[in-house]
N, C-alpha and C positions, 0 to 999 in steps of 0.2 A: 652627092645629097646636091639639091638645088632651093637656093631660097629666090623667092621673086621679092622684089621691091617695090615698094607702090609709094609714089612720090604724090603728096597733096598741093601741090602748086603745079600750074601749067606754063609758067613763065619760061621762058628761055633763060637759061642764067641764074634761076634762082638759087637763094641761098638750102633751101630744103634739097634740091637736088644735088647742089655742090657738095653738102657734107653726106647724102646717099653715095656719090660717086667714091667715097674714099672707104666704104666698105669693101669691097673686093680685095683691096690690098692687105686687109686685114683676117682675111679669111685662110684657114690652114689648107694645105694640098687636097685635091679631091673635093671640095666643097666649090659650087659654084654660083652666082648670083646675078640676077639681070634685072633690070628697071622695068617693068612693063609701061610700056608705053601708048596704051591706048584708053586712058582714063577718060581724057575728056571725048573719046568717040563713043561712049555708053550713052544710051537717052536716057531722060529722067525716068526713074523707075516707077512702073506701073503695072498692076498686078494683069491688066490686060495685055499687055502683051508677053509677059512671061509664060514660060510652059513650051512645050514641043516647037512653037513656032516664034521663039523669042529669035530678037534682031542679031544677026553674026554677029554684032561686036560683041554682045553679051555673050554668046557662044565661046567667042576665042578667049573672051575673060576667063571664064569657069574654066575652059580648059588648061588656060595657064596656072591657074589656082589649084586645080586637080594634079599637075604635075610638079607643084611645089610641095616640101617636103618641111619649108619653113618660111616666114614673112617678115621683111623690115617695112613698117609702115611709117611713112615722116610724113610730118603735118607741120603746115606755118599757122598762125594764130591771126584769123580774120575775124574783128568784130568780136573777142574774145570766144572763139570755139574753132571747130575744124572747116574747112571750106566745105561747100557745097559738094564740089564734085570728088571729095574722097569720102564723104557719107552717103553719097549716092553708088560708089562702088560697093561699098560696105553693106548695103541695101540689095544690091544685085548679087553679091559673093552670099548673102546669107539664104538665098532660097535653092532650091525649095527647102522648107524646114525638113530636119530630120535626115536630109543628103546634100546639104549644104557643102559646097566646095571647101567652104572656109571651117568647119566643123572640125575643131579639134587642132587645127593647126597653131603651131607655136608663133608667137609673133614679138618682135622687138618694137618698140615702141621709140620713136626719135621725134621731137620737136624745136623748132628753130625759130629764133628772134631776134631783132636786132636790141630787144629790151631786154633790162636786166634780168627780168624773170622766166625768160627762156620759154615762152609760149606756155606757161604752166595751166592755164583752163584750157586750152586747145590739148595739152598732153592727157589731162583728167578725162574730157571728154571723150578723147580717141580710146584710151584703156576702156573705159564704160561702154562704149559703142560695138567694141570689137567682142567684148565679152559676153554681151547680150546677142550679137551675131551668132555665136558659135566658137570666134576663136579663143585661142589662151594667152593673152598676153602675157609677157614675162614682167614679175613682179619691179623690176627695177627699169622704168621708162627712162630715157635720160631726155633732158630738158637743156639746150645749149642756145646760151644766153648772149648777146651781143657776137653773134654768128656772124656780120660784116666785118670783124677781127679774128675773130676765132678760123674761119675757113677762108683762107687767102691763096688766090689762082690754084685751085684744087687741092689744096694742102691745110690739115689741121696743123695750126700754130701754136696750140695751146696744149702742154704736154698733159695737163690732168685731163681734158676732155679726151683728148687721142687715148689716153687709158682707160677712161670710163667706157668709151666706145668697144675699144678692146674687149674689156672683160664682159659686156653686155653681147658682143657678136659670140664672143665664145660659148656664153651661156645659152644662145640660141641654137649654135652648131650642137653642143650639147641634147638640146630639148630637140630638135629635128632629128637624132639620130635615135635618140629613145624611141621617137614615135617610129621610124621606120623600123625599127628592130621590133615593135609590140605587134 
């Protein structure tokens, strides 16, 4: 089973990326996860560019999605919502309607923020956008507040956050396996 992980922050060393980097260590044997590193290479969604002659970066992204059994989608909060790069990627993933590579993919949603709210608005927006795009976000999205204190040097320092992430990842693996078996 393969999980594709999308990180909504392009910044090197981002808190979002640091949290996502802990996910592979929580996976059972036989399940692998990888971060899709090309979100910043996608052009702004433009239906005139879509179709058989879509840019190579779009085709590569769609191929990666097509090879995934589940998604982890993680976002920081920019001005009260999700970053444009993440929304743009979801727009590309949602096409063509009815045969989009994101259709039916179970998705675990994570949001991170140095604030005590854990990027709540971005998390809510991301769940909505993924659902409209055709993905199947899990019910229990996880917001990580004060992330700068929670993920330190690549490790989760808060036992409650680690337990919640482990539970969410376990549910994602179960949903991905059910999708594969169907």
